[in-house]
C-alpha positions as CSV (number, residue, x, y, z in Angstrom):
1,M,-35.5,10.6,-43.4
2,V,-36.1,8.1,-40.6
3,C,-35.1,5.2,-42.7
4,K,-31.9,6.9,-43.8
5,R,-31.0,7.6,-40.2
6,M,-31.8,4.0,-39.1
7,L,-29.7,2.7,-42.0
8,R,-26.8,5.0,-41.1
9,N,-27.0,3.9,-37.4
10,V,-26.9,0.2,-38.5
11,I,-23.9,0.9,-40.7
12,V,-22.1,2.8,-38.0
13,G,-22.9,0.1,-35.5
14,A,-21.5,-2.6,-37.9
15,L,-18.3,-0.6,-38.4
16,L,-17.9,-0.2,-34.7
17,I,-18.3,-3.9,-34.1
18,M,-15.7,-4.7,-36.7
19,T,-13.2,-2.2,-35.3
20,C,-13.9,-2.5,-31.6
21,G,-15.4,-5.9,-31.0
22,A,-19.0,-6.0,-30.1
23,F,-21.6,-4.1,-28.2
24,A,-21.0,-4.2,-24.4
25,K,-23.3,-4.0,-21.4
26,P,-22.7,-0.8,-19.5
27,T,-21.9,-1.0,-15.8
28,N,-24.8,-1.1,-13.3
29,G,-23.5,2.2,-11.9
30,W,-23.8,3.8,-15.3
31,V,-27.3,2.5,-15.9
32,E,-28.4,3.9,-12.5
33,Y,-26.6,7.2,-13.2
34,C,-28.5,7.5,-16.5
35,K,-31.8,7.0,-14.8
36,V,-31.2,10.2,-12.8
37,H,-29.0,12.2,-15.3
38,I,-30.9,11.5,-18.5
39,E,-29.4,14.6,-20.2
40,D,-25.8,13.3,-19.5
41,C,-26.6,10.0,-21.2
42,T,-28.5,11.4,-24.2
43,V,-26.6,11.6,-27.5
44,N,-26.9,14.7,-29.6
45,E,-26.2,13.4,-33.1
46,K,-25.5,16.9,-34.3
47,E,-22.4,17.2,-32.2
48,P,-19.1,16.0,-33.7
49,L,-17.7,12.6,-32.7
50,S,-14.3,14.1,-32.2
51,I,-12.6,17.5,-31.9
52,K,-9.9,19.3,-33.7
53,L,-7.3,19.6,-30.9
54,T,-6.1,23.2,-30.7
55,D,-3.4,24.6,-28.4
56,S,-6.0,26.3,-26.3
57,M,-8.0,23.1,-26.0
58,W,-4.9,21.2,-24.9
59,V,-4.3,23.8,-22.2
60,I,-8.0,23.4,-21.0
61,L,-7.8,19.6,-21.0
62,N,-4.6,19.7,-18.8
63,K,-5.9,22.4,-16.4
64,I,-9.2,20.5,-15.8
65,N,-7.5,17.2,-15.4
66,V,-5.1,18.6,-12.8
67,L,-7.8,20.7,-11.1
68,V,-10.2,17.7,-10.6
69,N,-7.4,15.3,-9.6
70,R,-6.4,17.7,-6.8
71,Q,-9.9,18.8,-5.8
72,I,-11.5,15.4,-5.2
73,I,-10.6,13.3,-2.2
74,P,-10.4,9.6,-3.2
75,V,-13.0,7.4,-1.5
76,T,-14.5,4.1,-2.6
77,D,-18.2,3.8,-3.3
78,M,-18.5,1.4,-0.4
79,E,-17.0,4.0,1.9
80,K,-19.2,6.8,0.6
81,Y,-22.5,5.1,-0.3
82,G,-22.3,1.6,1.2
83,E,-22.6,0.2,-2.3
84,L,-20.1,-1.3,-4.8
85,D,-20.7,0.8,-7.9
86,V,-22.2,4.3,-7.8
87,W,-21.5,6.8,-10.6
88,E,-22.1,10.4,-9.6
89,I,-20.6,13.8,-10.1
90,P,-19.0,14.5,-6.7
91,T,-20.6,17.6,-5.4
92,D,-19.0,17.0,-2.0
93,D,-15.5,16.7,-3.5
94,M,-15.2,13.0,-2.7
95,G,-15.4,10.1,-5.1
96,D,-13.7,7.3,-7.0
97,C,-12.4,7.0,-10.6
98,E,-15.7,7.3,-12.5
99,D,-16.7,10.3,-10.4
100,Y,-13.5,12.1,-11.3
101,S,-14.2,11.3,-15.0
102,L,-17.8,12.5,-14.8
103,M,-16.7,15.8,-13.1
104,K,-14.0,16.3,-15.8
105,R,-16.5,15.7,-18.5
106,M,-19.0,18.2,-17.0
107,L,-16.3,20.9,-16.7
108,L,-15.0,20.3,-20.2
109,Q,-18.5,20.5,-21.6
110,Q,-19.0,23.8,-19.7
111,A,-15.7,25.0,-21.4
112,G,-17.2,24.2,-24.8
113,F,-16.1,20.7,-25.6
114,P,-18.8,18.6,-27.4
115,H,-20.3,16.0,-25.0
116,R,-20.3,13.4,-27.8
117,A,-16.4,13.6,-28.2
118,M,-16.0,12.8,-24.5
119,R,-16.4,9.1,-23.7
120,M,-16.6,7.3,-20.4
121,T,-14.2,4.4,-20.7
122,V,-13.6,1.3,-18.6
123,V,-10.1,-0.1,-18.4
124,I,-8.5,-3.0,-16.6
125,E,-5.6,-2.0,-14.3
126,P,-2.4,-4.2,-14.0
127,Q,-3.8,-5.5,-10.7
128,Q,-6.8,-6.9,-12.8
129,T,-9.3,-4.4,-11.3
130,G,-11.7,-2.2,-13.2
131,H,-11.0,1.5,-13.5
132,A,-12.8,4.4,-15.3
133,V,-11.1,7.1,-17.3
134,L,-12.3,9.8,-19.6
135,T,-11.4,9.5,-23.3
136,I,-11.4,12.6,-25.5
137,M,-11.7,11.8,-29.2
138,T,-9.5,14.1,-31.2
139,D,-8.0,14.5,-34.7
140,R,-4.7,13.6,-33.1
141,G,-5.9,10.4,-31.5
142,E,-7.6,9.4,-28.3
143,L,-6.5,11.3,-25.2
144,I,-6.9,9.8,-21.7
145,L,-7.7,11.8,-18.6
146,D,-7.1,9.7,-15.5
147,N,-7.4,10.4,-11.8
148,L,-4.2,8.4,-11.2
149,T,-2.0,10.8,-13.1
150,D,-2.0,14.6,-13.9
151,K,-0.5,13.9,-17.3
152,V,-2.9,13.7,-20.2
153,V,-1.7,10.8,-22.4
154,T,-2.7,9.2,-25.7
155,R,-4.4,5.8,-25.5
156,K,-1.3,4.3,-27.2
157,E,0.8,5.7,-24.3
158,A,-1.5,4.1,-21.7
159,T,0.1,0.7,-22.2
160,Y,-0.4,-0.1,-18.5
161,Y,-4.2,-0.6,-19.1
162,V,-6.2,-3.1,-21.0
163,F,-9.0,-1.0,-22.6
164,N,-12.2,-2.9,-22.0
165,K,-15.2,-0.8,-23.1
166,I,-16.2,2.7,-24.1
167,E,-19.2,4.8,-25.0
168,D,-19.5,4.8,-28.8
169,G,-20.9,8.4,-29.3
170,H,-24.2,6.9,-30.5
171,G,-25.7,5.9,-27.1
172,Q,-24.2,2.4,-26.9
173,W,-21.2,0.9,-25.2
174,I,-18.7,-1.2,-27.2
175,Y,-15.8,-3.5,-26.4
176,F,-12.3,-2.6,-27.5
177,E,-10.5,-5.1,-29.7
178,E,-8.1,-5.9,-26.8
179,T,-10.9,-7.2,-24.7
180,K,-12.1,-9.4,-27.5
181,K,-8.6,-10.9,-27.8
182,M,-8.4,-11.6,-24.1
183,T,-11.5,-13.7,-24.1
184,N,-10.5,-15.8,-27.1
């Protein structure tokens, strides 16, 4: 059984590398977050990698996206913590992009969405700065929840970003193909 699981993970990893580029190093903020919030960084392989998007799920996605965007006051990690990159669920209603995404993921999980289908994602903004969004893997494509807009969009619609790296649903981070092309 262990050998089959290991073989499956190797095959899945190889397929992800072929479609998304290569394994990526997570941000330091993510690494530190996972030291404290182990349960939020642990993959349950029994959960689905994506969801079947229903009308009621669409409503919940939009409500939570708007709720969190309006609830959290934007502040930089330097302003809040005196550090460059701190990932944390904002219990004080203040945070930056990754904090919005972590809050959205927590609320969606409480609403019944599988954790494994919700992926923290790093993108590059037009100003060439890093930004975090939450990607929801669905049977209708990848949906992006972003603190910079109340509109939930597909990844294809988010042409203003270069998608850099994402959690793969197996406990690793991987580069998107766009990032691989940028470095060649």
